[in-house]
LOKOL-59533 format. One record per residue: residue in three letters; x, y, z of N, C-alpha, C in turn. Coordinates in steps of 0.02 Angstrom, whole numbers, plus 50000, padded with zeros to 5 digits. Example, Ala and Ser with C-alpha at 12.3 -4.5 7.8 and 13.67 -1.06 7.14 Angstrom:
// residues 2
ALA506604971650390506154977550390506604983550390;SER506424988850354506844994750357506455000250394;
This chain:
// residues 246
MET556375599855753557075599355733557305606055705;LYS557885608255724558155614655701558335613955627;ARG558125619055589558245618855517558975620655502;ILE559285616455460559955618055435559865622755375;ILE560125628755380560015633755328560455632155268;PRO560145630855209560535629355150560835635755120;LEU561285634855073561575640555039561045644555003;TYR560575641154969560015644354936559385640354953;ASP558835643854967558215640354981557885638254915;TYR557505632754917557255629754856556625625754872;PHE556265623754819555725618854826555855613154779;ILE555535607454793555575601554750554855599654732;PHE554715599454668554045597754644554095591854596;ALA553725586654611553725580554569554435577954558;GLY554845578454611555505575554609556055579854579;LYS555895586054559556395590354528556455596754568;SER557085598854580557215604754621557185611154580;SER556955616454612556955623054580557655625254563;LEU558155622754600558845624754587559095621954520;ASP558755616854494558925614254428558815619554374;PHE558365624454390558225629854344558515636554369;ARG558985636054416559305641954446558805646354483;VAL558265643254507557745647054542557855646554617;ARG557945652254648557985652654721557335655654746;ILE557155654054807556505656254832556575659654900;SER556055663454918555975665654987555355662255014;GLY555315661355080554795657155109554245660955144;ASN554105667055123553595670955158552905667855154;GLY552765663955101552095661055093552055653755109;THR552505651155150552525643855161552225641655228;HIS551935646155265551715644355333550955644855341;HIS550585645055286549865645755291549555639255318;ALA549015640055356548625634355380547945634355346;PRO547635628455337546995628155301546415630455344;GLU545865631255311545235633155345544815626855355;ARG544535626255416544075620655428543425622055392;HIS543165616855358542545617655321541955616655368;ILE541545621755376540965621355419540355624355384;GLU539775622155406539145624855382538825628755439;THR538615634855425538295639055476537545639055466;VAL537185637455519536455637055516536155641955566;ILE535685645955542535325650555587534695647155610;VAL534605646555676534025643255706533565648655735;PRO532955649255710532495654355738532405653555813;GLY532455659155848532355659055920532975657255959;ARG533525655855924534145654055958534675659255944;ASN534995661555997535525666555989536135663355956;GLY536475667455916537075664955883536925660255826;ASP537435657055801537365652455745537545645355767;LEU537235640455734537405633555743537905631555689;THR538475628955708538975626955659539015619355656;ILE539055616855595539095609655582539735608455543;SER540175604155570540795602655536540745595855502;ASP541015595555440541035589055406541725585755413;GLU542115588155463542765585155480543255585255421;ARG543265590855385543745591455331544035598555330;PHE544615599155299544945605555291545005607155217;GLY545005613555201545045615655131545755615655105;THR545825616755040546485617255009546825623755031;VAL547475623955021547885629655041548285632154982;ASP548305638754973548755641654924549435642654956;GLN549935639454927550615640354951551025643854897;SER551285649654914551635653754865552385654254882;TYR552775654454829553485655654835553675661654791;ASP554025666454820554325671754780554975669054753;GLY555015668354687555605665454656555995670654617;PHE556635669454610557045673954569557615670054536;ILE557785672254477558325669454437558825674954424;VAL559455673654435559945678954430560405678154369;ASP560315672754330560715672254269560345668054218;ASP560475669554154560165665854098559415665154109;PHE559095670854120558395670854141557935667254092;MET557955668954028557455666353982557475658753975;ASP558075655953970558125648653963557895645054027;ASN558115647554084557925644354147557175645254162;TYR556925651154148556215652454160555775648054115;SER555975647454052555595643254006555605635954029;GLY556185633554051556225626754077555785625654137;LEU555775630554183555365630054243554625629754226;VAL554395634254182553695634554163553475627954132;ASN553865625354086553685619154053553675613254101;TRP554135613154149554145607854199553515608054243;LEU553365613854270552795614454315552135612754281;LEU552045615054219551415614154185551355607454149;SER551885603454151551865596954117551535591554160;HIS551385593154224551115588154270550375589554284;ARG549985584354282549275584754299549165581854368;GLY548665584354402548485581654467548995583454521;ASN548905580454579549335581954637550005578454631;GLN550525582154648551205579554649551505581254717;ARG552045577954733552385579154797552745585954794;LEU552655589954847552965596554852553345596954918;GLU553985598454914554405599454973554755606154966;ASP554995608755022555425614655018555925614555075;SER556435618755068556985618955117556785622155182;TYR556195625255185555965628255248555655623155294;HIS555415617555265555095612255305555415605555285;PRO556035604455304556405598555280556115591855304;ASP555695591955355555425585655382554715584255358;GLU554455588355311553765587755290553715588055214;PHE553125586055189552965587155118552215587955112;ARG552015590955057551305591655042551165588554974;MET550525587254961550305585354894549985591554863;ALA550215593354803550015599754774549975599254698;ARG549625603854670549595604454597549755611654577;PHE550005612254516550165618954490549795619954425;THR549405625254421549015626554360549195633254329;GLY549645637154361549815643654335549285648854352;PRO549325654854324549835657054277550485659154313;ILE550995660554273551615663354299551755669754260;ASP551805675254295551935681754263552545684854295;PRO553105685154258553695688454287553545695654305;GLN553765697654365553625704454388554175709254366;THR554775706754363555335710954344555825706754303;VAL556025709354246556545706154206557055711454187;MET557665710454211558215715154197558815711154173;ASP558995712254110559555708654081559445701054089;GLU559855697754128559815690554135559455688454199;ALA559155693154235558845691654300558095693354298;GLY557725690054342557015691354347556715688254409;LYS556125690554428555785687654486555045686654471;PHE554735682354510554035680454497553775676854559;THR553125675654561552805671954616552475665654588;LEU552615660054621552315653654603551825651654657;THR551215649854637550705647954686550465640854672;PHE550525636554722550305629654717549665628754757;LYS549205624654730548595622754766548755616354804;CYS548775616754871548995611254912548425607954950;GLN548465601354957548035597955004548215600355074;PRO547755600255122547875603455186548405600155229;GLN548535593655219548995590055263549725591855249;ARG550095592855303550825592855300551045585855324;PHE551215581555278551405574755296552105574655324;LEU552205570955378552865570155407553245564755370;LYS553865566155354554265561155318554375554855359;ILE554385555555426554465549555467553855544955461;GLY553295547755439552695543655429552715539455366;GLU553245540255326553345536055268553755529855284;HIS554075529755342554485523955361554025518155378;GLU554125512555346553685506855356553855503155421;ILE553325501155456553385497055516553245489855494;ILE553735485555503553665478555481553415474255540;ILE552885470555528552605466155580552565459155550;ASN552945454655577552985447755552552435443455582;PRO552335437355556551815432955582551885431855657;ASN551325431955692551285430855764551705435955804;GLN551775441855776552155447155810551695453155822;THR551825456655877551445462755895551925468555900;LYS551745474255872552155480355878551705486155899;ALA552005490455942551645496355966552015502555942;PHE551635507755927551925514155906551435519755923;LYS551695525855926551285531555947551225536555890;ASN550625538955880550505544455833550805550755864;PRO551305554055830551625559855860551235566255852;THR550655566155819550255572155809549565571055839;ILE549165576355839548475575755865547985573955810;MET548225573255749547785571855692547715564355680;LYS547115562155663546995555255647547355553455582;ALA547755548155584548145546155526547775540455489;LEU547805540655423547485535655381548035531655347;PRO548205525855374548805522255352548715518455287;MET549275516455259549295511655205549625505355233;ILE549265499755229549505493455256549565488455200;THR550165485955188550285480955136550335474155169;VAL549925469555144549855462955176550135457555130;SER550585453455158550815447455123550515441355158;GLY550265436655118549935430855147549205432255161;THR548885427555194548175428255212548095426655287;GLY547585429655316547465428555387547155434655419;ILE547275435355484546955440455525547475444655560;PHE547355451255566547735455455611547265459955650;THR547465461655710547045465755753547395472355769;ILE546985477455780547235484155798546935485955866;SER547375487555913547155489355981547395496355999;GLN547005499556042547195505956072546985505856145;ASN547455508156186547335508156259547165501156284;GLY547475496056252547375489256276546745485856253;THR546335489356212545705486556188545715485656113;VAL545525479856089545495478656017544935482855988;ILE545105487155940544605491555910544445489455838;ASN544845485055809544715483055740545055476355727;THR544705471955694544985465655671544915465455595;VAL545465464155562545475464155488545655457155464;GLU545265454555417545405447955389545465448355314;LEU545995445255288546115444855216546115437455197;ASP545655435355152545595428255137545825426455066;GLN546075431255028546325429754962546885434654945;ASN547465431954923548045436254912548565432254873;ASN548745434754815549265431254776549965433554793;GLY550025439754815550685442454830550655447554886;ALA550495453754869550465459154918549835463454906;THR549375463154952548765467154947548835473454989;VAL548635479054960548675485554994547995487355022;ILE547985488955086547385491655119547525499155130;ASP547185503355091547315510555092546745514155125;SER546855516455187546325519655224546145526455197;GLU546615529855165546465536355136546025535755075;LEU546185530955031545785529854971545165525754985;GLN545125522655044544575518055060544545512555007;ASP545115509254996545155504454942545655498954960;CYS545535492954934545985487254942546145484554873;TYR546785483754858546975481654791547645477954793;GLU547725473654742548365470254732548565471554659;GLY548985476554649549125478754581548495481554550;THR548275478554496547645480754463547045476554485;ILE547155471854532546615467454554546235470754612;ASN545575470854607545145473354660545115468154716;ARG545365469954775545355465254831544845467154885;ASN544405471954871543915473854921543475467954943;PRO543255463554898542845457854921543225453054967;ALA543895453254966544295448455004544465451055074;VAL544305457355089544495460355153543875462055193;THR543875460055257543325461855302543605465555363;PHE543215470455387543395474355446542835473955496;THR543005474055560542485474555611542325481855627;ASN542765486455606542645493455623542915498155568;GLY542785496355506542975500555451543735500655438;TYR543935504955392544645505455376545045507855436;PRO545665505255445546065507055503546195514555508;VAL546155517055569546305524055585546735524155647;PHE547285528055646547715528755704547555535455737;GLU547245535155795547015541155830547605545755850;GLY547455552155856547965556955874548245555955943;ASN548915556455950549265555856014549125549256049;ALA548925544156013548745537756043549275532456028;ILE549345527756074549775521956063549345516356032;THR549575514055975549225508855938549645502455938;GLU549315496755946549645490255941549325486455883;ILE549745483555842549505479255788549805472355797;ALA549365467355798549575460355807549415456555743;ALA549935453655713549845449655653549745442355672;GLY549265439155639549135432155652549605427655613;THR549475421155618549885416255583549815417055507;GLY550375416855472550365416955399550275423655368;ILE550365429055407550235435655379550795440455400;THR551065444155353551585449155366551325456055344;LEU551455461055385551195467755372551755472755364;ARG551665477355317552095483255310551645489255317;VAL551735492855373551275498255391551615504955379;LYS551325508855334551545515755323551035520255357;PRO551205523355415550685526655456550425533255428;ARG550825536855390550615543155360550425548455412;TRP550875549655459550755554955508550715561655473;TRP550285566055499550225572755469550005577855521;ARG550115584155502549875589755543549695595455496;LEU549425600755524549225606455483549775611755483;
């Protein structure tokens, strides 16, 4: 999708925009891709190296060159306190990638490079998880009892969905016309979440892992594949696919 150029470029961290602190950014550091984590093994008598991948990518440093053009000290102080008040990963968006978001943390430091009168500039660096999540992957797919819905992963990356289940019963997941996973939930008071990324099943604070069985592990939506999910009698599903790319 073609980017609509805003009046000023900005980022949003933990729900708050940099423009709230009169911070405008440039996007020179927003296009980095992560490194695949591999182990290199030297085998005696064999030319070259043997590489072993653990199917994961490393974190990414995402930097923004920021500048404030008025009331520098008050706005800068507000920005610093906001960024450092959050622990752990928070949602990070920017105007350069309006259809995506990342999960990131900010630990500092921040050192202004230039301060002149009421203006100043600095660089902010966030530690990001490798995935660029697509915002369309947050849209829930509703599957009612005895209903089947098909959808396609728009990326080549395996997606780890969040599936919220109302009721009890069975649902199946098929790809290329073949059932690859059958999931059964036999206890549920309201809405149980099956989270493939966390590898966990829960209903609020209740552990629902003993109530859920899989024939093929936690659901995974293969890259560029068409997936069909069929809900059985008495069970309603809300599927958040979590599409992502690098």
